N, CA, C and O atoms as a GROMACS GRO file, in nm:
protein
  344
    1MET      N    1   9.041  11.892   9.507
    1MET     CA    2   8.997  11.762   9.460
    1MET      C    3   8.983  11.768   9.308
    1MET      O    4   8.878  11.805   9.257
    2GLU      N    5   9.089  11.731   9.239
    2GLU     CA    6   9.093  11.739   9.093
    2GLU      C    7   9.069  11.602   9.030
    2GLU      O    8   9.103  11.499   9.088
    3ILE      N    9   9.010  11.603   8.912
    3ILE     CA   10   8.998  11.483   8.830
    3ILE      C   11   9.123  11.477   8.743
    3ILE      O   12   9.157  11.575   8.676
    4GLU      N   13   9.191  11.364   8.743
    4GLU     CA   14   9.312  11.346   8.662
    4GLU      C   15   9.272  11.289   8.526
    4GLU      O   16   9.204  11.187   8.519
    5ILE      N   17   9.314  11.356   8.420
    5ILE     CA   18   9.287  11.309   8.283
    5ILE      C   19   9.418  11.311   8.207
    5ILE      O   20   9.486  11.414   8.200
    6ARG      N   21   9.455  11.196   8.149
    6ARG     CA   22   9.579  11.187   8.072
    6ARG      C   23   9.572  11.065   7.981
    6ARG      O   24   9.477  10.988   7.986
    7LYS      N   25   9.673  11.049   7.900
    7LYS     CA   26   9.684  10.930   7.814
    7LYS      C   27   9.748  10.818   7.898
    7LYS      O   28   9.843  10.844   7.971
    8PRO      N   29   9.696  10.695   7.887
    8PRO     CA   30   9.751  10.584   7.966
    8PRO      C   31   9.881  10.531   7.906
    8PRO      O   32   9.908  10.546   7.787
    9THR      N   33   9.959  10.468   7.992
    9THR     CA   34  10.078  10.396   7.943
    9THR      C   35  10.030  10.263   7.883
    9THR      O   36   9.917  10.222   7.905
   10ASP      N   37  10.116  10.198   7.809
   10ASP     CA   38  10.082  10.066   7.754
   10ASP      C   39  10.052   9.967   7.866
   10ASP      O   40   9.961   9.886   7.853
   11ALA      N   41  10.128   9.974   7.975
   11ALA     CA   42  10.106   9.883   8.088
   11ALA      C   43   9.969   9.908   8.152
   11ALA      O   44   9.900   9.813   8.191
   12GLU      N   45   9.928  10.034   8.164
   12GLU     CA   46   9.796  10.066   8.220
   12GLU      C   47   9.685  10.015   8.128
   12GLU      O   48   9.585   9.960   8.176
   13LYS      N   49   9.701  10.032   7.998
   13LYS     CA   50   9.600   9.981   7.902
   13LYS      C   51   9.584   9.831   7.917
   13LYS      O   52   9.472   9.779   7.918
   14GLU      N   53   9.696   9.761   7.928
   14GLU     CA   54   9.691   9.615   7.942
   14GLU      C   55   9.623   9.575   8.072
   14GLU      O   56   9.541   9.484   8.073
   15LYS      N   57   9.658   9.642   8.181
   15LYS     CA   58   9.599   9.612   8.312
   15LYS      C   59   9.448   9.632   8.310
   15LYS      O   60   9.373   9.552   8.366
   16ALA      N   61   9.402   9.740   8.244
   16ALA     CA   62   9.259   9.774   8.242
   16ALA      C   63   9.175   9.672   8.164
   16ALA      O   64   9.054   9.664   8.185
   17GLN      N   65   9.237   9.595   8.076
   17GLN     CA   66   9.162   9.498   7.996
   17GLN      C   67   9.088   9.396   8.083
   17GLN      O   68   8.988   9.340   8.040
   18GLY      N   69   9.138   9.372   8.204
   18GLY     CA   70   9.074   9.276   8.295
   18GLY      C   71   8.965   9.337   8.382
   18GLY      O   72   8.900   9.266   8.459
   19TRP      N   73   8.944   9.467   8.372
   19TRP     CA   74   8.843   9.535   8.454
   19TRP      C   75   8.705   9.525   8.388
   19TRP      O   76   8.696   9.503   8.268
   20PRO      N   77   8.597   9.541   8.467
   20PRO     CA   78   8.462   9.542   8.409
   20PRO      C   79   8.443   9.660   8.314
   20PRO      O   80   8.521   9.756   8.314
   21ILE      N   81   8.338   9.651   8.233
   21ILE     CA   82   8.303   9.759   8.140
   21ILE      C   83   8.168   9.818   8.180
   21ILE      O   84   8.074   9.745   8.210
   22TRP      N   85   8.160   9.949   8.178
   22TRP     CA   86   8.036  10.023   8.204
   22TRP      C   87   8.004  10.104   8.080
   22TRP      O   88   8.093  10.164   8.020
   23THR      N   89   7.876  10.107   8.041
   23THR     CA   90   7.834  10.187   7.927
   23THR      C   91   7.718  10.277   7.966
   23THR      O   92   7.644  10.247   8.061
   24CYS      N   93   7.702  10.387   7.892
   24CYS     CA   94   7.594  10.482   7.920
   24CYS      C   95   7.560  10.558   7.792
   24CYS      O   96   7.649  10.605   7.720
   25ALA      N   97   7.431  10.568   7.765
   25ALA     CA   98   7.382  10.646   7.651
   25ALA      C   99   7.393  10.795   7.684
   25ALA      O  100   7.410  10.831   7.800
   26PRO      N  101   7.385  10.881   7.584
   26PRO     CA  102   7.387  11.026   7.612
   26PRO      C  103   7.283  11.062   7.718
   26PRO      O  104   7.165  11.027   7.707
   27SER      N  105   7.328  11.134   7.819
   27SER     CA  106   7.243  11.170   7.932
   27SER      C  107   7.319  11.265   8.023
   27SER      O  108   7.436  11.295   8.001
   28SER      N  109   7.250  11.311   8.127
   28SER     CA  110   7.312  11.396   8.228
   28SER      C  111   7.262  11.348   8.364
   28SER      O  112   7.143  11.324   8.383
   29PHE      N  113   7.356  11.336   8.461
   29PHE     CA  114   7.316  11.286   8.593
   29PHE      C  115   7.418  11.329   8.700
   29PHE      O  116   7.536  11.352   8.670
   30ASP      N  117   7.370  11.337   8.823
   30ASP     CA  118   7.455  11.366   8.939
   30ASP      C  119   7.523  11.236   8.982
   30ASP      O  120   7.464  11.128   8.973
   31TRP      N  121   7.648  11.248   9.030
   31TRP     CA  122   7.720  11.131   9.078
   31TRP      C  123   7.815  11.172   9.189
   31TRP      O  124   7.868  11.283   9.189
   32SER      N  125   7.837  11.081   9.284
   32SER     CA  126   7.939  11.104   9.388
   32SER      C  127   8.019  10.976   9.406
   32SER      O  128   7.967  10.865   9.388
   33TYR      N  129   8.144  10.992   9.442
   33TYR     CA  130   8.238  10.881   9.452
   33TYR      C  131   8.268  10.849   9.598
   33TYR      O  132   8.327  10.930   9.669
   34SER      N  133   8.226  10.730   9.642
   34SER     CA  134   8.255  10.686   9.779
   34SER      C  135   8.393  10.621   9.787
   34SER      O  136   8.442  10.591   9.896
   35ASP      N  137   8.456  10.601   9.671
   35ASP     CA  138   8.592  10.547   9.664
   35ASP      C  139   8.656  10.605   9.538
   35ASP      O  140   8.587  10.655   9.449
   36ARG      N  141   8.787  10.598   9.530
   36ARG     CA  142   8.859  10.642   9.411
   36ARG      C  143   8.822  10.550   9.295
   36ARG      O  144   8.812  10.429   9.312
   37GLU      N  145   8.801  10.608   9.176
   37GLU     CA  146   8.772  10.528   9.057
   37GLU      C  147   8.872  10.562   8.947
   37GLU      O  148   8.897  10.679   8.918
   38THR      N  149   8.930  10.458   8.886
   38THR     CA  150   9.021  10.474   8.773
   38THR      C  151   8.953  10.414   8.651
   38THR      O  152   8.898  10.304   8.658
   39CYS      N  153   8.956  10.486   8.538
   39CYS     CA  154   8.887  10.443   8.417
   39CYS      C  155   8.977  10.455   8.295
   39CYS      O  156   9.062  10.543   8.286
   40LEU      N  157   8.954  10.364   8.200
   40LEU     CA  158   9.010  10.376   8.066
   40LEU      C  159   8.890  10.394   7.974
   40LEU      O  160   8.807  10.303   7.961
   41ILE      N  161   8.879  10.510   7.911
   41ILE     CA  162   8.765  10.540   7.826
   41ILE      C  163   8.783  10.470   7.691
   41ILE      O  164   8.882  10.492   7.622
   42LEU      N  165   8.687  10.386   7.657
   42LEU     CA  166   8.694  10.307   7.534
   42LEU      C  167   8.627  10.377   7.417
   42LEU      O  168   8.672  10.365   7.302
   43GLU      N  169   8.519  10.450   7.445
   43GLU     CA  170   8.445  10.521   7.340
   43GLU      C  171   8.364  10.632   7.405
   43GLU      O  172   8.338  10.632   7.526
   44GLY      N  173   8.324  10.728   7.321
   44GLY     CA  174   8.235  10.833   7.368
   44GLY      C  175   8.304  10.963   7.400
   44GLY      O  176   8.424  10.981   7.378
   45GLU      N  177   8.222  11.055   7.453
   45GLU     CA  178   8.268  11.189   7.487
   45GLU      C  179   8.187  11.238   7.607
   45GLU      O  180   8.064  11.235   7.605
   46VAL      N  181   8.257  11.284   7.711
   46VAL     CA  182   8.192  11.322   7.838
   46VAL      C  183   8.252  11.452   7.889
   46VAL      O  184   8.371  11.478   7.874
   47THR      N  185   8.166  11.534   7.950
   47THR     CA  186   8.213  11.648   8.029
   47THR      C  187   8.157  11.629   8.170
   47THR      O  188   8.037  11.608   8.187
   48VAL      N  189   8.244  11.638   8.269
   48VAL     CA  190   8.203  11.628   8.408
   48VAL      C  191   8.225  11.765   8.472
   48VAL      O  192   8.332  11.825   8.458
   49LYS      N  193   8.123  11.814   8.543
   49LYS     CA  194   8.134  11.941   8.614
   49LYS      C  195   8.150  11.912   8.762
   49LYS      O  196   8.067  11.843   8.822
   50ALA      N  197   8.259  11.965   8.821
   50ALA     CA  198   8.287  11.944   8.963
   50ALA      C  199   8.350  12.071   9.019
   50ALA      O  200   8.445  12.125   8.963
   51LYS      N  201   8.295  12.118   9.129
   51LYS     CA  202   8.349  12.237   9.196
   51LYS      C  203   8.360  12.355   9.101
   51LYS      O  204   8.456  12.432   9.108
   52GLY      N  205   8.260  12.371   9.012
   52GLY     CA  206   8.258  12.484   8.920
   52GLY      C  207   8.351  12.474   8.801
   52GLY      O  208   8.364  12.570   8.725
   53LYS      N  209   8.416  12.360   8.784
   53LYS     CA  210   8.511  12.341   8.673
   53LYS      C  211   8.463  12.228   8.583
   53LYS      O  212   8.408  12.129   8.631
   54ASP      N  213   8.484  12.244   8.451
   54ASP     CA  214   8.448  12.139   8.355
   54ASP      C  215   8.571  12.056   8.320
   54ASP      O  216   8.678  12.110   8.293
   55TYR      N  217   8.553  11.924   8.320
   55TYR     CA  218   8.658  11.829   8.282
   55TYR      C  219   8.604  11.749   8.165
   55TYR      O  220   8.502  11.682   8.178
   56SER      N  221   8.670  11.755   8.050
   56SER     CA  222   8.625  11.681   7.932
   56SER      C  223   8.723  11.570   7.899
   56SER      O  224   8.845  11.588   7.908
   57PHE      N  225   8.668  11.454   7.861
   57PHE     CA  226   8.751  11.341   7.822
   57PHE      C  227   8.676  11.257   7.719
   57PHE      O  228   8.554  11.268   7.703
   58ALA      N  229   8.753  11.173   7.650
   58ALA     CA  230   8.696  11.094   7.539
   58ALA      C  231   8.776  10.965   7.523
   58ALA      O  232   8.866  10.936   7.602
   59ALA      N  233   8.741  10.889   7.421
   59ALA     CA  234   8.806  10.761   7.393
   59ALA      C  235   8.958  10.775   7.397
   59ALA      O  236   9.016  10.868   7.341
   60GLY      N  237   9.021  10.679   7.466
   60GLY     CA  238   9.167  10.678   7.476
   60GLY      C  239   9.222  10.744   7.600
   60GLY      O  240   9.341  10.735   7.627
   61ASP      N  241   9.136  10.812   7.678
   61ASP     CA  242   9.183  10.882   7.799
   61ASP      C  243   9.181  10.790   7.922
   61ASP      O  244   9.099  10.700   7.933
   62TRP      N  245   9.274  10.818   8.012
   62TRP     CA  246   9.284  10.754   8.143
   62TRP      C  247   9.234  10.859   8.242
   62TRP      O  248   9.287  10.969   8.247
   63VAL      N  249   9.132  10.825   8.320
   63VAL     CA  250   9.067  10.923   8.408
   63VAL      C  251   9.063  10.868   8.549
   63VAL      O  252   9.025  10.753   8.570
   64VAL      N  253   9.103  10.951   8.647
   64VAL     CA  254   9.099  10.911   8.788
   64VAL      C  255   9.012  11.011   8.864
   64VAL      O  256   9.041  11.131   8.868
   65PHE      N  257   8.904  10.958   8.926
   65PHE     CA  258   8.814  11.039   9.007
   65PHE      C  259   8.848  11.018   9.154
   65PHE      O  260   8.853  10.903   9.200
   66PRO      N  261   8.873  11.125   9.230
   66PRO     CA  262   8.910  11.109   9.370
   66PRO      C  263   8.792  11.070   9.459
   66PRO      O  264   8.677  11.105   9.431
   67LYS      N  265   8.821  10.997   9.565
   67LYS     CA  266   8.721  10.960   9.665
   67LYS      C  267   8.661  11.088   9.724
   67LYS      O  268   8.733  11.183   9.753
   68GLY      N  269   8.529  11.089   9.740
   68GLY     CA  270   8.460  11.203   9.800
   68GLY      C  271   8.413  11.308   9.700
   68GLY      O  272   8.347  11.404   9.740
   69LEU      N  273   8.444  11.292   9.572
   69LEU     CA  274   8.405  11.389   9.471
   69LEU      C  275   8.255  11.380   9.442
   69LEU      O  276   8.202  11.271   9.425
   70SER      N  277   8.188  11.494   9.435
   70SER     CA  278   8.050  11.503   9.386
   70SER      C  279   8.054  11.582   9.257
   70SER      O  280   8.124  11.684   9.248
   71CYS      N  281   7.980  11.537   9.155
   71CYS     CA  282   7.989  11.600   9.024
   71CYS      C  283   7.862  11.576   8.944
   71CYS      O  284   7.771  11.505   8.988
   72VAL      N  285   7.858  11.635   8.826
   72VAL     CA  286   7.750  11.612   8.730
   72VAL      C  287   7.813  11.562   8.601
   72VAL      O  288   7.900  11.627   8.544
   73TRP      N  289   7.768  11.445   8.556
   73TRP     CA  290   7.814  11.387   8.430
   73TRP      C  291   7.724  11.436   8.318
   73TRP      O  292   7.602  11.435   8.333
   74ASN      N  293   7.783  11.479   8.206
   74ASN     CA  294   7.710  11.511   8.085
   74ASN      C  295   7.770  11.425   7.974
   74ASN      O  296   7.874  11.458   7.916
   75VAL      N  297   7.703  11.313   7.945
   75VAL     CA  298   7.749  11.220   7.842
   75VAL      C  299   7.700  11.272   7.707
   75VAL      O  300   7.582  11.264   7.676
   76LYS      N  301   7.795  11.324   7.627
   76LYS     CA  302   7.761  11.384   7.497
   76LYS      C  303   7.747  11.279   7.388
   76LYS      O  304   7.656  11.287   7.304
   77LYS      N  305   7.838  11.181   7.388
   77LYS     CA  306   7.834  11.068   7.294
   77LYS      C  307   7.844  10.942   7.379
   77LYS      O  308   7.926  10.934   7.471
   78ALA      N  309   7.761  10.842   7.348
   78ALA     CA  310   7.756  10.719   7.428
   78ALA      C  311   7.896  10.676   7.472
   78ALA      O  312   7.988  10.667   7.390
   79VAL      N  313   7.910  10.648   7.601
   79VAL     CA  314   8.041  10.618   7.658
   79VAL      C  315   8.050  10.472   7.699
   79VAL      O  316   7.952  10.410   7.742
   80GLY      N  317   8.171  10.418   7.684
   80GLY     CA  318   8.205  10.286   7.734
   80GLY      C  319   8.340  10.299   7.802
   80GLY      O  320   8.430  10.367   7.752
   81LYS      N  321   8.355  10.234   7.917
   81LYS     CA  322   8.482  10.246   7.991
   81LYS      C  323   8.511  10.120   8.068
   81LYS      O  324   8.419  10.054   8.118
   82HIS      N  325   8.640  10.086   8.080
   82HIS     CA  326   8.686   9.992   8.180
   82HIS      C  327   8.700  10.071   8.309
   82HIS      O  328   8.742  10.187   8.305
   83TYR      N  329   8.665  10.011   8.422
   83TYR     CA  330   8.675  10.087   8.548
   83TYR      C  331   8.717   9.997   8.664
   83TYR      O  332   8.698   9.875   8.662
   84LYS      N  333   8.776  10.062   8.764
   84LYS     CA  334   8.818   9.993   8.886
   84LYS      C  335   8.804  10.088   9.003
   84LYS      O  336   8.847  10.204   8.995
   85PHE      N  337   8.745  10.042   9.113
   85PHE     CA  338   8.737  10.121   9.236
   85PHE      C  339   8.849  10.082   9.330
   85PHE      O  340   8.896   9.968   9.331
   86GLY      N  341   8.892  10.180   9.409
   86GLY     CA  342   8.995  10.155   9.509
   86GLY      C  343   9.133  10.192   9.462
   86GLY      O  344   9.230  10.176   9.536
   0.00000   0.00000   0.00000
């Protein structure tokens, strides 16, 4: 169960513009995904720890979290993201 992190295509960036925005101040918290989540990171810097592995991403990244994943978020710099479940 891997977290996918990559640069989005122009079409993906455009599609994400219609998605809601979530923001979070620097913090650390446990999280689990009951559905797949796709995000376009707008600002900030985050490291997520899952299954003993660290995944780091920042502004400009396209991130996909698989359904069923349990992890710990460490928000290093305030984050903002467009997101979509399913």
